[in-house]
C-alpha positions in Angstrom: -22.5 13.1 21.0 -19.5 10.8 20.7 -19.1 9.0 17.4 -19.7 5.0 17.6 -16.5 3.2 17.5 -16.0 0.0 15.5 -15.2 -3.2 17.6 -11.6 -4.1 17.7 -10.1 -7.6 17.3 -7.3 -8.8 19.5 -4.5 -10.4 17.7 -5.9 -14.1 18.3 -9.2 -13.0 17.1 -7.7 -11.3 14.0 -5.7 -14.4 13.0 -8.5 -16.7 13.6 -11.0 -14.6 11.6 -8.6 -14.6 8.8 -7.8 -18.4 8.8 -11.5 -19.3 9.2 -12.4 -17.8 6.0 -10.7 -20.4 3.7 -9.7 -17.6 1.5 -8.9 -18.4 -1.9 -7.9 -14.7 -2.9 -6.6 -12.3 -0.4 -5.5 -8.7 -1.2 -3.3 -6.3 0.8 -2.6 -2.7 0.8 1.1 -2.2 1.8 1.9 1.2 3.5 0.4 1.2 6.9 -1.1 -2.2 6.4 1.9 -4.7 6.0 4.2 -2.2 7.6 4.1 1.2 9.3 4.8 4.3 7.7 4.4 5.8 4.2 7.1 4.2 1.9 6.1 6.4 -0.9 6.8 9.7 0.6 9.9 8.3 2.5 11.3 6.9 -0.7 10.9 10.4 -2.2 12.8 12.0 0.6 15.4 9.4 0.4 16.0 9.8 -3.3 16.3 13.6 -2.6 18.7 13.2 0.2 21.0 10.8 -1.7 20.9 13.1 -4.8 19.1 10.5 -7.1 16.6 13.2 -8.1 17.9 16.4 -9.7 17.5 19.9 -7.9 15.0 20.8 -10.6 12.8 17.6 -10.2 13.2 18.1 -6.4 11.9 21.7 -6.3 9.0 20.8 -8.7 7.9 17.7 -6.6 8.4 19.7 -3.5 5.9 22.4 -4.6 3.5 19.7 -5.7 3.8 17.8 -2.5 3.1 20.9 -0.5 -0.1 21.5 -2.6 -1.2 18.0 -1.8 -0.8 18.6 1.9 -2.7 21.9 1.5 -5.5 19.9 -0.4 -5.0 21.6 -3.8 -3.3 18.6 -5.4 -5.5 15.3 -5.4 -4.4 12.0 -4.0 -4.4 10.4 -7.5 -2.3 13.4 -9.1 0.3 13.3 -6.4 0.6 9.5 -6.5 1.3 9.6 -10.2 3.7 12.4 -10.1 5.7 10.8 -7.4 6.6 8.2 -9.9 6.7 10.3 -13.0 9.4 12.6 -11.3 11.9 9.8 -12.0 11.6 9.9 -15.7 15.0 9.8 -17.4 16.4 7.6 -14.7 17.6 4.0 -15.4 15.3 1.3 -13.8 18.2 -0.6 -12.6 19.4 2.5 -10.2 15.7 3.0 -9.2 15.4 -0.7 -8.2 18.8 -0.5 -6.4 17.6 2.6 -4.6 14.4 0.9 -3.7 16.3 -2.2 -2.3 18.8 -0.1 -0.2 15.9 2.3 1.0 13.7 -0.6 2.1 16.4 -2.4 3.8 17.5 0.8 5.8 14.1 2.3 6.6 11.1 0.1 6.2 11.9 -3.5 6.7 12.1 -3.0 10.6 8.6 -1.6 10.6 7.1 -4.7 9.1 4.2 -5.9 11.3 4.8 -9.5 12.5 1.1 -10.2 12.9 0.7 -9.4 9.2 3.7 -11.5 8.1 2.1 -14.4 9.9 -1.3 -13.9 8.4 0.1 -13.8 4.9 2.2 -17.0 5.7 -1.0 -18.7 7.0 -3.0 -17.8 4.0 -0.3 -18.9 1.7 -0.1 -22.3 3.5 -3.9 -22.8 2.9 -3.2 -22.2 -0.8 -4.5 -18.6 -1.1 -3.6 -16.3 -3.9 -2.2 -13.2 -2.4 -2.0 -9.9 -4.0 -0.4 -6.4 -3.1 -2.2 -3.2 -4.1 -0.6 0.1 -3.5 -0.3 3.8 -4.7 3.4 3.7 -3.8 5.8 3.1 -6.7 6.3 -0.5 -7.9 9.8 -0.5 -7.4 9.6 -0.1 -3.6 6.4 -2.2 -3.3 7.9 -5.1 -5.3 11.0 -5.0 -3.1 9.0 -4.8 0.2 6.7 -7.8 -0.5 9.5 -10.2 -1.4 9.5 -10.3 2.6 6.1 -11.9 2.3 6.8 -14.1 -0.5 4.5 -12.1 -2.8 5.8 -12.2 -6.4 6.2 -9.1 -8.6 3.4 -10.4 -10.9 0.9 -10.2 -8.1 1.7 -6.5 -7.3 -0.5 -3.7 -8.5 1.2 -0.4 -7.8 2.0 3.2 -9.1 4.0 2.5 -12.2 5.3 4.1 -15.4 6.6 2.7 -18.7 10.1 1.7 -18.9 11.7 2.0 -22.5 15.1 0.6 -23.1 15.7 0.4 -19.6 14.9 4.1 -18.8 11.9 5.5 -16.9 9.4 7.5 -19.0 6.6 9.7 -17.7 3.9 7.5 -19.3 1.7 6.3 -16.4 0.5 2.8 -16.6 -1.3 2.4 -13.3 -2.1 4.6 -10.1 -4.2 2.3 -7.8 -5.9 4.6 -5.3 -9.4 4.8 -4.2 -11.8 3.5 -6.7 -8.6 3.0 -9.0 -7.7 0.0 -6.6 -10.8 -1.7 -7.4 -10.3 -0.9 -11.1 -6.9 -2.4 -11.1 -8.1 -5.5 -9.4 -10.7 -6.0 -12.1 -8.1 -5.7 -14.8 -6.6 -8.7 -13.4 -9.9 -10.5 -13.1 -10.4 -9.9 -9.4 -13.9 -8.4 -8.5 -14.9 -10.2 -5.4 -11.9 -11.1 -3.3 -12.4 -13.3 -0.2 -10.3 -10.9 2.1 -9.1 -7.4 1.8 -6.6 -5.7 4.2 -6.2 -1.9 4.1 -5.4 1.0 6.6 -6.6 4.1 4.7 -9.8 5.6 3.6 -8.1 5.3 0.1 -8.6 1.7 0.7 -12.2 1.7 1.5 -13.7 1.1 -2.0 -11.4 -1.9 -2.1 -12.5 -3.1 1.3 -16.0 -2.8 0.3 -15.8 -5.5 -2.6 -14.5 -8.0 -0.2 -16.5 -10.9 1.3 -14.5 -9.9 4.6 -12.9 -6.6 5.0 -10.0 -6.3 7.6 -9.2 -2.5 8.4 -5.5 -2.7 9.8 -4.0 0.1 11.7 -6.9 2.2 10.5 -6.6 6.1 10.1 -9.3 8.2 11.8 -11.3 8.4 8.4 -11.2 4.5 8.0 -12.2 4.0 11.6 -15.3 6.2 11.0 -15.9 4.2 7.8 -15.5 1.1 9.8 -17.8 1.9 12.3 -20.5 2.8 9.6 -19.8 -0.6 7.8 -19.8 -2.6 10.7 -16.0 -3.7 10.0 -14.2 -4.8 13.1 -10.6 -3.3 13.1 -7.3 -4.6 14.0 -4.2 -2.8 15.4 -0.9 -4.6 15.4 0.8 -4.5 18.8 3.4 -1.8 17.8 0.8 0.8 16.9 -2.1 -0.3 19.1 -3.7 2.7 20.8 -3.4 2.8 24.7 
């Protein structure tokens, strides 16, 4: 028996669904939602290729990432470790690397439909938040393209002491952790949540209106179960 597929929104339907909500608070995942691709793992590869990470750190992280792909290292653990691996580096060089990385490798992948939706929500006076398990340097850089300030970013983050990265985790928003991170800033029932992965499902579930965008197979299945219509930007729309 074939699985039941969720309904799909066209671009005009998607934009109208968002604009008609009258949202006061809207929350967006980033990788796969605001832009295509995984900026977290791509940034890791970029810092390896450019020599920002030491050989020792690279070997350790590579082994951990292989464990993650094999299912022996959890999503929560790897997301934290992919930030902790930069301990000892200066924040200014990490932010400089994130700026150049995003410009070179991610900016062209921004979904224009999502840029328009964010702009429309902002024009209505909505408060926009970005929540991601990718490191805050990349996310804070990326969401400047959407006019989202750094103080409305909840991302994987480590403590910075005297301008130097430590291994002290401050936050790793993934799965239920995204809901917990939002709750810590007083957001428990946002009007709209946009996400692409099953790791966004808990966050989507607390919204007045859930918007699965460019959904992974696991989120497609969850969306069908929940009755959430899905939206595919034109550049990633299935044939």
